[in-house]
PDB file with one MODEL, atoms N, CA, C and O in Angstrom:
MODEL        1
ATOM      1  N   MET A   1      24.563 -27.171 -11.941  1.00  0.00           N
ATOM      2  CA  MET A   1      25.123 -26.558 -10.771  1.00  0.00           C
ATOM      3  C   MET A   1      25.893 -25.313 -11.222  1.00  0.00           C
ATOM      4  O   MET A   1      26.614 -25.333 -12.219  1.00  0.00           O
ATOM      5  N   THR A   2      25.721 -24.250 -10.470  1.00  0.00           N
ATOM      6  CA  THR A   2      26.452 -23.026 -10.783  1.00  0.00           C
ATOM      7  C   THR A   2      27.113 -22.494  -9.526  1.00  0.00           C
ATOM      8  O   THR A   2      26.710 -22.803  -8.404  1.00  0.00           O
ATOM      9  N   MET A   3      28.149 -21.677  -9.746  1.00  0.00           N
ATOM     10  CA  MET A   3      28.846 -21.046  -8.628  1.00  0.00           C
ATOM     11  C   MET A   3      29.377 -19.692  -9.077  1.00  0.00           C
ATOM     12  O   MET A   3      29.981 -19.564 -10.142  1.00  0.00           O
ATOM     13  N   THR A   4      29.141 -18.692  -8.249  1.00  0.00           N
ATOM     14  CA  THR A   4      29.749 -17.380  -8.406  1.00  0.00           C
ATOM     15  C   THR A   4      30.533 -17.102  -7.138  1.00  0.00           C
ATOM     16  O   THR A   4      30.010 -17.238  -6.032  1.00  0.00           O
ATOM     17  N   LEU A   5      31.798 -16.708  -7.303  1.00  0.00           N
ATOM     18  CA  LEU A   5      32.636 -16.319  -6.168  1.00  0.00           C
ATOM     19  C   LEU A   5      32.713 -14.801  -6.172  1.00  0.00           C
ATOM     20  O   LEU A   5      33.440 -14.220  -6.978  1.00  0.00           O
ATOM     21  N   GLY A   6      31.978 -14.159  -5.291  1.00  0.00           N
ATOM     22  CA  GLY A   6      31.941 -12.708  -5.234  1.00  0.00           C
ATOM     23  C   GLY A   6      33.202 -12.127  -4.617  1.00  0.00           C
ATOM     24  O   GLY A   6      33.833 -12.759  -3.770  1.00  0.00           O
ATOM     25  N   ALA A   7      33.566 -10.930  -5.039  1.00  0.00           N
ATOM     26  CA  ALA A   7      34.733 -10.237  -4.484  1.00  0.00           C
ATOM     27  C   ALA A   7      34.548  -9.918  -3.004  1.00  0.00           C
ATOM     28  O   ALA A   7      35.520  -9.625  -2.308  1.00  0.00           O
ATOM     29  N   ASP A   8      33.308  -9.973  -2.520  1.00  0.00           N
ATOM     30  CA  ASP A   8      33.003  -9.672  -1.117  1.00  0.00           C
ATOM     31  C   ASP A   8      33.148 -10.883  -0.199  1.00  0.00           C
ATOM     32  O   ASP A   8      32.815 -10.801   0.983  1.00  0.00           O
ATOM     33  N   GLY A   9      33.648 -12.020  -0.731  1.00  0.00           N
ATOM     34  CA  GLY A   9      33.827 -13.210   0.095  1.00  0.00           C
ATOM     35  C   GLY A   9      32.586 -14.068   0.221  1.00  0.00           C
ATOM     36  O   GLY A   9      32.520 -14.943   1.085  1.00  0.00           O
ATOM     37  N   ARG A  10      31.596 -13.827  -0.635  1.00  0.00           N
ATOM     38  CA  ARG A  10      30.380 -14.644  -0.615  1.00  0.00           C
ATOM     39  C   ARG A  10      30.282 -15.451  -1.909  1.00  0.00           C
ATOM     40  O   ARG A  10      30.463 -14.920  -3.004  1.00  0.00           O
ATOM     41  N   ALA A  11      29.997 -16.725  -1.761  1.00  0.00           N
ATOM     42  CA  ALA A  11      29.780 -17.609  -2.904  1.00  0.00           C
ATOM     43  C   ALA A  11      28.291 -17.925  -2.976  1.00  0.00           C
ATOM     44  O   ALA A  11      27.608 -17.985  -1.954  1.00  0.00           O
ATOM     45  N   TYR A  12      27.802 -18.125  -4.184  1.00  0.00           N
ATOM     46  CA  TYR A  12      26.391 -18.460  -4.350  1.00  0.00           C
ATOM     47  C   TYR A  12      26.181 -19.101  -5.713  1.00  0.00           C
ATOM     48  O   TYR A  12      27.029 -19.000  -6.599  1.00  0.00           O
ATOM     49  N   GLY A  13      25.055 -19.753  -5.868  1.00  0.00           N
ATOM     50  CA  GLY A  13      24.732 -20.367  -7.142  1.00  0.00           C
ATOM     51  C   GLY A  13      23.480 -21.198  -7.045  1.00  0.00           C
ATOM     52  O   GLY A  13      22.683 -21.057  -6.118  1.00  0.00           O
ATOM     53  N   ASN A  14      23.322 -22.074  -8.030  1.00  0.00           N
ATOM     54  CA  ASN A  14      22.191 -22.982  -8.062  1.00  0.00           C
ATOM     55  C   ASN A  14      22.722 -24.394  -7.897  1.00  0.00           C
ATOM     56  O   ASN A  14      23.672 -24.781  -8.578  1.00  0.00           O
ATOM     57  N   ALA A  15      22.127 -25.164  -7.010  1.00  0.00           N
ATOM     58  CA  ALA A  15      22.578 -26.526  -6.721  1.00  0.00           C
ATOM     59  C   ALA A  15      21.754 -27.572  -7.471  1.00  0.00           C
ATOM     60  O   ALA A  15      21.795 -28.751  -7.120  1.00  0.00           O
ATOM     61  N   GLY A  16      21.020 -27.168  -8.477  1.00  0.00           N
ATOM     62  CA  GLY A  16      20.208 -28.098  -9.255  1.00  0.00           C
ATOM     63  C   GLY A  16      18.728 -27.898  -9.031  1.00  0.00           C
ATOM     64  O   GLY A  16      17.939 -27.951  -9.974  1.00  0.00           O
ATOM     65  N   CYS A  17      18.349 -27.669  -7.793  1.00  0.00           N
ATOM     66  CA  CYS A  17      16.958 -27.423  -7.425  1.00  0.00           C
ATOM     67  C   CYS A  17      16.861 -26.097  -6.676  1.00  0.00           C
ATOM     68  O   CYS A  17      16.046 -25.239  -7.018  1.00  0.00           O
ATOM     69  N   ASN A  18      17.686 -25.939  -5.667  1.00  0.00           N
ATOM     70  CA  ASN A  18      17.670 -24.757  -4.806  1.00  0.00           C
ATOM     71  C   ASN A  18      18.875 -23.861  -5.045  1.00  0.00           C
ATOM     72  O   ASN A  18      19.905 -24.292  -5.564  1.00  0.00           O
ATOM     73  N   HIS A  19      18.720 -22.618  -4.658  1.00  0.00           N
ATOM     74  CA  HIS A  19      19.849 -21.691  -4.653  1.00  0.00           C
ATOM     75  C   HIS A  19      20.619 -21.912  -3.362  1.00  0.00           C
ATOM     76  O   HIS A  19      20.029 -22.182  -2.316  1.00  0.00           O
ATOM     77  N   TRP A  20      21.941 -21.795  -3.437  1.00  0.00           N
ATOM     78  CA  TRP A  20      22.792 -21.983  -2.264  1.00  0.00           C
ATOM     79  C   TRP A  20      23.670 -20.743  -2.083  1.00  0.00           C
ATOM     80  O   TRP A  20      23.846 -19.952  -3.010  1.00  0.00           O
ATOM     81  N   PHE A  21      24.213 -20.587  -0.885  1.00  0.00           N
ATOM     82  CA  PHE A  21      25.069 -19.439  -0.577  1.00  0.00           C
ATOM     83  C   PHE A  21      25.950 -19.792   0.610  1.00  0.00           C
ATOM     84  O   PHE A  21      25.560 -20.576   1.475  1.00  0.00           O
ATOM     85  N   ALA A  22      27.143 -19.207   0.643  1.00  0.00           N
ATOM     86  CA  ALA A  22      28.083 -19.473   1.739  1.00  0.00           C
ATOM     87  C   ALA A  22      29.204 -18.445   1.697  1.00  0.00           C
ATOM     88  O   ALA A  22      29.545 -17.954   0.621  1.00  0.00           O
ATOM     89  N   PRO A  23      29.781 -18.111   2.841  1.00  0.00           N
ATOM     90  CA  PRO A  23      30.998 -17.309   2.827  1.00  0.00           C
ATOM     91  C   PRO A  23      32.158 -18.199   2.369  1.00  0.00           C
ATOM     92  O   PRO A  23      32.125 -19.417   2.543  1.00  0.00           O
ATOM     93  N   TYR A  24      33.179 -17.576   1.785  1.00  0.00           N
ATOM     94  CA  TYR A  24      34.360 -18.357   1.418  1.00  0.00           C
ATOM     95  C   TYR A  24      35.615 -17.548   1.699  1.00  0.00           C
ATOM     96  O   TYR A  24      35.585 -16.319   1.767  1.00  0.00           O
ATOM     97  N   THR A  25      36.723 -18.271   1.861  1.00  0.00           N
ATOM     98  CA  THR A  25      38.035 -17.668   2.076  1.00  0.00           C
ATOM     99  C   THR A  25      38.984 -18.262   1.050  1.00  0.00           C
ATOM    100  O   THR A  25      39.047 -19.479   0.877  1.00  0.00           O
ATOM    101  N   LEU A  26      39.719 -17.394   0.371  1.00  0.00           N
ATOM    102  CA  LEU A  26      40.646 -17.812  -0.674  1.00  0.00           C
ATOM    103  C   LEU A  26      42.042 -17.326  -0.319  1.00  0.00           C
ATOM    104  O   LEU A  26      42.243 -16.134  -0.090  1.00  0.00           O
ATOM    105  N   ASN A  27      43.013 -18.243  -0.270  1.00  0.00           N
ATOM    106  CA  ASN A  27      44.415 -17.917  -0.016  1.00  0.00           C
ATOM    107  C   ASN A  27      45.274 -18.758  -0.947  1.00  0.00           C
ATOM    108  O   ASN A  27      45.307 -19.982  -0.825  1.00  0.00           O
ATOM    109  N   ASP A  28      45.969 -18.112  -1.873  1.00  0.00           N
ATOM    110  CA  ASP A  28      46.775 -18.836  -2.860  1.00  0.00           C
ATOM    111  C   ASP A  28      45.924 -19.940  -3.493  1.00  0.00           C
ATOM    112  O   ASP A  28      44.925 -19.647  -4.150  1.00  0.00           O
ATOM    113  N   HIS A  29      46.308 -21.200  -3.302  1.00  0.00           N
ATOM    114  CA  HIS A  29      45.548 -22.305  -3.891  1.00  0.00           C
ATOM    115  C   HIS A  29      44.678 -23.029  -2.874  1.00  0.00           C
ATOM    116  O   HIS A  29      44.193 -24.128  -3.143  1.00  0.00           O
ATOM    117  N   SER A  30      44.475 -22.424  -1.714  1.00  0.00           N
ATOM    118  CA  SER A  30      43.538 -23.011  -0.754  1.00  0.00           C
ATOM    119  C   SER A  30      42.248 -22.196  -0.777  1.00  0.00           C
ATOM    120  O   SER A  30      42.261 -20.977  -0.949  1.00  0.00           O
ATOM    121  N   ILE A  31      41.155 -22.892  -0.601  1.00  0.00           N
ATOM    122  CA  ILE A  31      39.841 -22.250  -0.545  1.00  0.00           C
ATOM    123  C   ILE A  31      38.997 -23.039   0.449  1.00  0.00           C
ATOM    124  O   ILE A  31      39.059 -24.268   0.496  1.00  0.00           O
ATOM    125  N   SER A  32      38.224 -22.332   1.229  1.00  0.00           N
ATOM    126  CA  SER A  32      37.311 -23.006   2.152  1.00  0.00           C
ATOM    127  C   SER A  32      35.997 -22.246   2.178  1.00  0.00           C
ATOM    128  O   SER A  32      35.952 -21.030   1.995  1.00  0.00           O
ATOM    129  N   PHE A  33      34.942 -22.989   2.407  1.00  0.00           N
ATOM    130  CA  PHE A  33      33.599 -22.429   2.455  1.00  0.00           C
ATOM    131  C   PHE A  33      33.072 -22.539   3.872  1.00  0.00           C
ATOM    132  O   PHE A  33      33.265 -23.554   4.542  1.00  0.00           O
ATOM    133  N   GLY A  34      32.403 -21.486   4.325  1.00  0.00           N
ATOM    134  CA  GLY A  34      31.756 -21.500   5.631  1.00  0.00           C
ATOM    135  C   GLY A  34      30.442 -22.251   5.542  1.00  0.00           C
ATOM    136  O   GLY A  34      30.200 -22.965   4.568  1.00  0.00           O
ATOM    137  N   PRO A  35      29.590 -22.101   6.545  1.00  0.00           N
ATOM    138  CA  PRO A  35      28.303 -22.804   6.545  1.00  0.00           C
ATOM    139  C   PRO A  35      27.495 -22.495   5.280  1.00  0.00           C
ATOM    140  O   PRO A  35      27.329 -21.337   4.897  1.00  0.00           O
ATOM    141  N   VAL A  36      27.008 -23.538   4.657  1.00  0.00           N
ATOM    142  CA  VAL A  36      26.244 -23.406   3.415  1.00  0.00           C
ATOM    143  C   VAL A  36      24.762 -23.333   3.745  1.00  0.00           C
ATOM    144  O   VAL A  36      24.233 -24.179   4.466  1.00  0.00           O
ATOM    145  N   GLY A  37      24.100 -22.316   3.213  1.00  0.00           N
ATOM    146  CA  GLY A  37      22.654 -22.189   3.328  1.00  0.00           C
ATOM    147  C   GLY A  37      22.027 -22.412   1.966  1.00  0.00           C
ATOM    148  O   GLY A  37      22.711 -22.336   0.946  1.00  0.00           O
ATOM    149  N   LYS A  38      20.742 -22.686   1.942  1.00  0.00           N
ATOM    150  CA  LYS A  38      20.056 -22.866   0.668  1.00  0.00           C
ATOM    151  C   LYS A  38      18.573 -22.591   0.838  1.00  0.00           C
ATOM    152  O   LYS A  38      18.037 -22.613   1.945  1.00  0.00           O
ATOM    153  N   THR A  39      17.927 -22.331  -0.292  1.00  0.00           N
ATOM    154  CA  THR A  39      16.478 -22.199  -0.275  1.00  0.00           C
ATOM    155  C   THR A  39      15.888 -23.589  -0.034  1.00  0.00           C
ATOM    156  O   THR A  39      16.618 -24.580  -0.026  1.00  0.00           O
ATOM    157  N   ARG A  40      14.575 -23.660   0.160  1.00  0.00           N
ATOM    158  CA  ARG A  40      13.981 -24.928   0.607  1.00  0.00           C
ATOM    159  C   ARG A  40      12.898 -25.449  -0.338  1.00  0.00           C
ATOM    160  O   ARG A  40      11.885 -25.986   0.111  1.00  0.00           O
ATOM    161  N   LYS A  41      13.107 -25.294  -1.619  1.00  0.00           N
ATOM    162  CA  LYS A  41      12.161 -25.809  -2.603  1.00  0.00           C
ATOM    163  C   LYS A  41      12.305 -27.335  -2.708  1.00  0.00           C
ATOM    164  O   LYS A  41      13.417 -27.857  -2.631  1.00  0.00           O
ATOM    165  N   MET A  42      11.211 -28.035  -2.880  1.00  0.00           N
ATOM    166  CA  MET A  42      11.235 -29.491  -3.058  1.00  0.00           C
ATOM    167  C   MET A  42      11.296 -29.818  -4.547  1.00  0.00           C
ATOM    168  O   MET A  42      10.637 -29.181  -5.369  1.00  0.00           O
ATOM    169  N   CYS A  43      12.100 -30.824  -4.871  1.00  0.00           N
ATOM    170  CA  CYS A  43      12.229 -31.293  -6.248  1.00  0.00           C
ATOM    171  C   CYS A  43      12.168 -32.813  -6.255  1.00  0.00           C
ATOM    172  O   CYS A  43      11.934 -33.438  -5.220  1.00  0.00           O
ATOM    173  N   ALA A  44      12.375 -33.395  -7.408  1.00  0.00           N
ATOM    174  CA  ALA A  44      12.387 -34.855  -7.530  1.00  0.00           C
ATOM    175  C   ALA A  44      13.445 -35.438  -6.593  1.00  0.00           C
ATOM    176  O   ALA A  44      14.498 -34.829  -6.399  1.00  0.00           O
ATOM    177  N   PRO A  45      13.180 -36.604  -6.011  1.00  0.00           N
ATOM    178  CA  PRO A  45      14.125 -37.203  -5.065  1.00  0.00           C
ATOM    179  C   PRO A  45      15.550 -37.344  -5.597  1.00  0.00           C
ATOM    180  O   PRO A  45      16.503 -37.089  -4.861  1.00  0.00           O
ATOM    181  N   ALA A  46      15.714 -37.741  -6.852  1.00  0.00           N
ATOM    182  CA  ALA A  46      17.067 -37.895  -7.411  1.00  0.00           C
ATOM    183  C   ALA A  46      17.795 -36.556  -7.464  1.00  0.00           C
ATOM    184  O   ALA A  46      18.996 -36.494  -7.203  1.00  0.00           O
ATOM    185  N   LEU A  47      17.086 -35.500  -7.796  1.00  0.00           N
ATOM    186  CA  LEU A  47      17.689 -34.167  -7.845  1.00  0.00           C
ATOM    187  C   LEU A  47      18.042 -33.680  -6.445  1.00  0.00           C
ATOM    188  O   LEU A  47      19.080 -33.046  -6.254  1.00  0.00           O
ATOM    189  N   MET A  48      17.199 -33.966  -5.475  1.00  0.00           N
ATOM    190  CA  MET A  48      17.486 -33.574  -4.089  1.00  0.00           C
ATOM    191  C   MET A  48      18.728 -34.312  -3.569  1.00  0.00           C
ATOM    192  O   MET A  48      19.532 -33.727  -2.843  1.00  0.00           O
ATOM    193  N   GLU A  49      18.889 -35.582  -3.931  1.00  0.00           N
ATOM    194  CA  GLU A  49      20.068 -36.360  -3.530  1.00  0.00           C
ATOM    195  C   GLU A  49      21.335 -35.779  -4.158  1.00  0.00           C
ATOM    196  O   GLU A  49      22.360 -35.645  -3.490  1.00  0.00           O
ATOM    197  N   GLN A  50      21.256 -35.439  -5.439  1.00  0.00           N
ATOM    198  CA  GLN A  50      22.396 -34.820  -6.132  1.00  0.00           C
ATOM    199  C   GLN A  50      22.769 -33.510  -5.450  1.00  0.00           C
ATOM    200  O   GLN A  50      23.949 -33.226  -5.241  1.00  0.00           O
ATOM    201  N   GLU A  51      21.772 -32.723  -5.108  1.00  0.00           N
ATOM    202  CA  GLU A  51      22.001 -31.445  -4.442  1.00  0.00           C
ATOM    203  C   GLU A  51      22.679 -31.647  -3.082  1.00  0.00           C
ATOM    204  O   GLU A  51      23.597 -30.903  -2.734  1.00  0.00           O
ATOM    205  N   GLN A  52      22.239 -32.636  -2.318  1.00  0.00           N
ATOM    206  CA  GLN A  52      22.853 -32.913  -1.016  1.00  0.00           C
ATOM    207  C   GLN A  52      24.318 -33.289  -1.166  1.00  0.00           C
ATOM    208  O   GLN A  52      25.156 -32.853  -0.376  1.00  0.00           O
ATOM    209  N   ARG A  53      24.636 -34.101  -2.180  1.00  0.00           N
ATOM    210  CA  ARG A  53      26.039 -34.471  -2.418  1.00  0.00           C
ATOM    211  C   ARG A  53      26.868 -33.243  -2.768  1.00  0.00           C
ATOM    212  O   ARG A  53      28.008 -33.115  -2.321  1.00  0.00           O
ATOM    213  N   PHE A  54      26.305 -32.344  -3.563  1.00  0.00           N
ATOM    214  CA  PHE A  54      27.003 -31.113  -3.940  1.00  0.00           C
ATOM    215  C   PHE A  54      27.275 -30.250  -2.710  1.00  0.00           C
ATOM    216  O   PHE A  54      28.399 -29.785  -2.524  1.00  0.00           O
ATOM    217  N   ILE A  55      26.270 -30.031  -1.872  1.00  0.00           N
ATOM    218  CA  ILE A  55      26.428 -29.208  -0.665  1.00  0.00           C
ATOM    219  C   ILE A  55      27.463 -29.835   0.269  1.00  0.00           C
ATOM    220  O   ILE A  55      28.285 -29.123   0.846  1.00  0.00           O
ATOM    221  N   LYS A  56      27.431 -31.147   0.421  1.00  0.00           N
ATOM    222  CA  LYS A  56      28.407 -31.834   1.268  1.00  0.00           C
ATOM    223  C   LYS A  56      29.819 -31.658   0.716  1.00  0.00           C
ATOM    224  O   LYS A  56      30.754 -31.403   1.475  1.00  0.00           O
ATOM    225  N   ALA A  57      29.979 -31.792  -0.591  1.00  0.00           N
ATOM    226  CA  ALA A  57      31.298 -31.634  -1.209  1.00  0.00           C
ATOM    227  C   ALA A  57      31.813 -30.206  -1.054  1.00  0.00           C
ATOM    228  O   ALA A  57      32.980 -30.011  -0.716  1.00  0.00           O
ATOM    229  N   ILE A  58      30.966 -29.206  -1.292  1.00  0.00           N
ATOM    230  CA  ILE A  58      31.374 -27.800  -1.140  1.00  0.00           C
ATOM    231  C   ILE A  58      31.857 -27.548   0.283  1.00  0.00           C
ATOM    232  O   ILE A  58      32.832 -26.829   0.495  1.00  0.00           O
ATOM    233  N   SER A  59      31.184 -28.132   1.238  1.00  0.00           N
ATOM    234  CA  SER A  59      31.529 -27.914   2.646  1.00  0.00           C
ATOM    235  C   SER A  59      32.895 -28.478   3.012  1.00  0.00           C
ATOM    236  O   SER A  59      33.483 -28.062   4.010  1.00  0.00           O
ATOM    237  N   SER A  60      33.410 -29.420   2.221  1.00  0.00           N
ATOM    238  CA  SER A  60      34.698 -30.031   2.556  1.00  0.00           C
ATOM    239  C   SER A  60      35.829 -29.643   1.602  1.00  0.00           C
ATOM    240  O   SER A  60      36.916 -30.216   1.674  1.00  0.00           O
ATOM    241  N   VAL A  61      35.589 -28.683   0.714  1.00  0.00           N
ATOM    242  CA  VAL A  61      36.632 -28.250  -0.230  1.00  0.00           C
ATOM    243  C   VAL A  61      37.794 -27.615   0.526  1.00  0.00           C
ATOM    244  O   VAL A  61      37.599 -26.842   1.464  1.00  0.00           O
ATOM    245  N   GLN A  62      39.022 -27.964   0.089  1.00  0.00           N
ATOM    246  CA  GLN A  62      40.221 -27.418   0.721  1.00  0.00           C
ATOM    247  C   GLN A  62      41.129 -26.669  -0.237  1.00  0.00           C
ATOM    248  O   GLN A  62      41.844 -25.756   0.174  1.00  0.00           O
ATOM    249  N   ARG A  63      41.110 -27.043  -1.514  1.00  0.00           N
ATOM    250  CA  ARG A  63      42.016 -26.376  -2.450  1.00  0.00           C
ATOM    251  C   ARG A  63      41.369 -26.286  -3.822  1.00  0.00           C
ATOM    252  O   ARG A  63      40.349 -26.919  -4.097  1.00  0.00           O
ATOM    253  N   TRP A  64      41.992 -25.483  -4.675  1.00  0.00           N
ATOM    254  CA  TRP A  64      41.488 -25.299  -6.027  1.00  0.00           C
ATOM    255  C   TRP A  64      42.659 -25.302  -6.998  1.00  0.00           C
ATOM    256  O   TRP A  64      43.805 -25.083  -6.606  1.00  0.00           O
ATOM    257  N   ASP A  65      42.360 -25.551  -8.264  1.00  0.00           N
ATOM    258  CA  ASP A  65      43.328 -25.377  -9.338  1.00  0.00           C
ATOM    259  C   ASP A  65      42.565 -25.214 -10.645  1.00  0.00           C
ATOM    260  O   ASP A  65      41.339 -25.318 -10.689  1.00  0.00           O
ATOM    261  N   ILE A  66      43.320 -24.955 -11.709  1.00  0.00           N
ATOM    262  CA  ILE A  66      42.753 -24.853 -13.051  1.00  0.00           C
ATOM    263  C   ILE A  66      43.290 -26.039 -13.847  1.00  0.00           C
ATOM    264  O   ILE A  66      44.500 -26.256 -13.900  1.00  0.00           O
ATOM    265  N   SER A  67      42.404 -26.796 -14.458  1.00  0.00           N
ATOM    266  CA  SER A  67      42.800 -27.990 -15.209  1.00  0.00           C
ATOM    267  C   SER A  67      43.421 -27.589 -16.552  1.00  0.00           C
ATOM    268  O   SER A  67      43.329 -26.428 -16.953  1.00  0.00           O
ATOM    269  N   PRO A  68      44.055 -28.547 -17.250  1.00  0.00           N
ATOM    270  CA  PRO A  68      44.614 -28.257 -18.574  1.00  0.00           C
ATOM    271  C   PRO A  68      43.560 -27.801 -19.589  1.00  0.00           C
ATOM    272  O   PRO A  68      43.900 -27.142 -20.571  1.00  0.00           O
ATOM    273  N   ILE A  69      42.286 -28.143 -19.365  1.00  0.00           N
ATOM    274  CA  ILE A  69      41.233 -27.688 -20.282  1.00  0.00           C
ATOM    275  C   ILE A  69      40.458 -26.506 -19.694  1.00  0.00           C
ATOM    276  O   ILE A  69      39.309 -26.255 -20.057  1.00  0.00           O
ATOM    277  N   GLU A  70      41.111 -25.791 -18.785  1.00  0.00           N
ATOM    278  CA  GLU A  70      40.611 -24.536 -18.212  1.00  0.00           C
ATOM    279  C   GLU A  70      39.328 -24.686 -17.401  1.00  0.00           C
ATOM    280  O   GLU A  70      38.463 -23.811 -17.440  1.00  0.00           O
ATOM    281  N   GLN A  71      39.203 -25.781 -16.674  1.00  0.00           N
ATOM    282  CA  GLN A  71      38.120 -25.947 -15.708  1.00  0.00           C
ATOM    283  C   GLN A  71      38.626 -25.480 -14.354  1.00  0.00           C
ATOM    284  O   GLN A  71      39.789 -25.697 -14.011  1.00  0.00           O
ATOM    285  N   LEU A  72      37.758 -24.843 -13.588  1.00  0.00           N
ATOM    286  CA  LEU A  72      38.049 -24.603 -12.178  1.00  0.00           C
ATOM    287  C   LEU A  72      37.733 -25.905 -11.462  1.00  0.00           C
ATOM    288  O   LEU A  72      36.621 -26.424 -11.555  1.00  0.00           O
ATOM    289  N   ARG A  73      38.731 -26.433 -10.740  1.00  0.00           N
ATOM    290  CA  ARG A  73      38.511 -27.659  -9.975  1.00  0.00           C
ATOM    291  C   ARG A  73      38.614 -27.340  -8.491  1.00  0.00           C
ATOM    292  O   ARG A  73      39.599 -26.757  -8.038  1.00  0.00           O
ATOM    293  N   LEU A  74      37.597 -27.725  -7.744  1.00  0.00           N
ATOM    294  CA  LEU A  74      37.570 -27.563  -6.292  1.00  0.00           C
ATOM    295  C   LEU A  74      37.715 -28.948  -5.685  1.00  0.00           C
ATOM    296  O   LEU A  74      36.897 -29.836  -5.928  1.00  0.00           O
ATOM    297  N   TRP A  75      38.770 -29.123  -4.889  1.00  0.00           N
ATOM    298  CA  TRP A  75      39.117 -30.441  -4.358  1.00  0.00           C
ATOM    299  C   TRP A  75      38.636 -30.590  -2.925  1.00  0.00           C
ATOM    300  O   TRP A  75      39.111 -29.879  -2.040  1.00  0.00           O
ATOM    301  N   PRO A  76      37.691 -31.514  -2.678  1.00  0.00           N
ATOM    302  CA  PRO A  76      37.280 -31.803  -1.300  1.00  0.00           C
ATOM    303  C   PRO A  76      38.345 -32.651  -0.606  1.00  0.00           C
ATOM    304  O   PRO A  76      39.294 -33.105  -1.245  1.00  0.00           O
ATOM    305  N   THR A  77      38.188 -32.861   0.686  1.00  0.00           N
ATOM    306  CA  THR A  77      39.156 -33.654   1.442  1.00  0.00           C
ATOM    307  C   THR A  77      39.252 -35.074   0.901  1.00  0.00           C
ATOM    308  O   THR A  77      40.320 -35.683   0.972  1.00  0.00           O
ATOM    309  N   GLN A  78      38.172 -35.613   0.366  1.00  0.00           N
ATOM    310  CA  GLN A  78      38.174 -36.954  -0.228  1.00  0.00           C
ATOM    311  C   GLN A  78      37.359 -36.931  -1.503  1.00  0.00           C
ATOM    312  O   GLN A  78      36.401 -36.168  -1.633  1.00  0.00           O
ATOM    313  N   GLY A  79      37.749 -37.771  -2.437  1.00  0.00           N
ATOM    314  CA  GLY A  79      36.960 -37.919  -3.651  1.00  0.00           C
ATOM    315  C   GLY A  79      37.451 -37.063  -4.795  1.00  0.00           C
ATOM    316  O   GLY A  79      38.515 -36.445  -4.739  1.00  0.00           O
ATOM    317  N   LYS A  80      36.642 -37.050  -5.828  1.00  0.00           N
ATOM    318  CA  LYS A  80      36.968 -36.336  -7.059  1.00  0.00           C
ATOM    319  C   LYS A  80      36.630 -34.858  -6.918  1.00  0.00           C
ATOM    320  O   LYS A  80      35.817 -34.477  -6.076  1.00  0.00           O
ATOM    321  N   PRO A  81      37.262 -34.022  -7.751  1.00  0.00           N
ATOM    322  CA  PRO A  81      36.988 -32.589  -7.658  1.00  0.00           C
ATOM    323  C   PRO A  81      35.627 -32.224  -8.246  1.00  0.00           C
ATOM    324  O   PRO A  81      35.080 -32.931  -9.092  1.00  0.00           O
ATOM    325  N   LEU A  82      35.107 -31.105  -7.773  1.00  0.00           N
ATOM    326  CA  LEU A  82      33.966 -30.460  -8.416  1.00  0.00           C
ATOM    327  C   LEU A  82      34.556 -29.652  -9.567  1.00  0.00           C
ATOM    328  O   LEU A  82      35.567 -28.974  -9.384  1.00  0.00           O
ATOM    329  N   ARG A  83      33.955 -29.710 -10.733  1.00  0.00           N
ATOM    330  CA  ARG A  83      34.505 -29.032 -11.913  1.00  0.00           C
ATOM    331  C   ARG A  83      33.507 -27.996 -12.421  1.00  0.00           C
ATOM    332  O   ARG A  83      32.309 -28.254 -12.537  1.00  0.00           O
ATOM    333  N   PHE A  84      34.044 -26.823 -12.717  1.00  0.00           N
ATOM    334  CA  PHE A  84      33.216 -25.729 -13.216  1.00  0.00           C
ATOM    335  C   PHE A  84      33.875 -25.115 -14.444  1.00  0.00           C
ATOM    336  O   PHE A  84      35.100 -25.030 -14.527  1.00  0.00           O
ATOM    337  N   TRP A  85      33.058 -24.692 -15.389  1.00  0.00           N
ATOM    338  CA  TRP A  85      33.536 -23.976 -16.558  1.00  0.00           C
ATOM    339  C   TRP A  85      33.104 -22.526 -16.446  1.00  0.00           C
ATOM    340  O   TRP A  85      32.065 -22.213 -15.865  1.00  0.00           O
ATOM    341  N   LEU A  86      33.914 -21.651 -17.011  1.00  0.00           N
ATOM    342  CA  LEU A  86      33.587 -20.232 -17.057  1.00  0.00           C
ATOM    343  C   LEU A  86      32.350 -20.043 -17.928  1.00  0.00           C
ATOM    344  O   LEU A  86      32.258 -20.602 -19.021  1.00  0.00           O
ATOM    345  N   GLU A  87      31.408 -19.256 -17.439  1.00  0.00           N
ATOM    346  CA  GLU A  87      30.185 -18.994 -18.194  1.00  0.00           C
ATOM    347  C   GLU A  87      30.500 -18.090 -19.372  1.00  0.00           C
ATOM    348  O   GLU A  87      31.254 -17.127 -19.234  1.00  0.00           O
ATOM    349  N   ASP A  88      29.929 -18.393 -20.529  1.00  0.00           N
ATOM    350  CA  ASP A  88      30.102 -17.537 -21.698  1.00  0.00           C
ATOM    351  C   ASP A  88      29.409 -16.212 -21.456  1.00  0.00           C
ATOM    352  O   ASP A  88      28.320 -16.164 -20.884  1.00  0.00           O
ATOM    353  N   SER A  89      30.046 -15.136 -21.895  1.00  0.00           N
ATOM    354  CA  SER A  89      29.476 -13.794 -21.694  1.00  0.00           C
ATOM    355  C   SER A  89      28.408 -13.494 -22.701  1.00  0.00           C
ATOM    356  O   SER A  89      27.823 -12.411 -22.678  1.00  0.00           O
TER     357      SER A  89
ENDMDL
END
């Protein structure tokens, strides 16, 4: 799974099988994503299920922080955070 947060307020990345995209709003430590769109490629059922869970979690994110090991954590309304690492240049 990948995520890029563009300076133009658009987020996008790869959800495992399909590319996804959504508008986002960032204020201090709160972040929210608008309607999530994605491409419509078919993949293995397990990968499609993982992708659906990711899209559902992104849609309910309310806040963010940086962990002690420098992960970006996006916290949905319920459950564990989505964790991302900075891509090596």
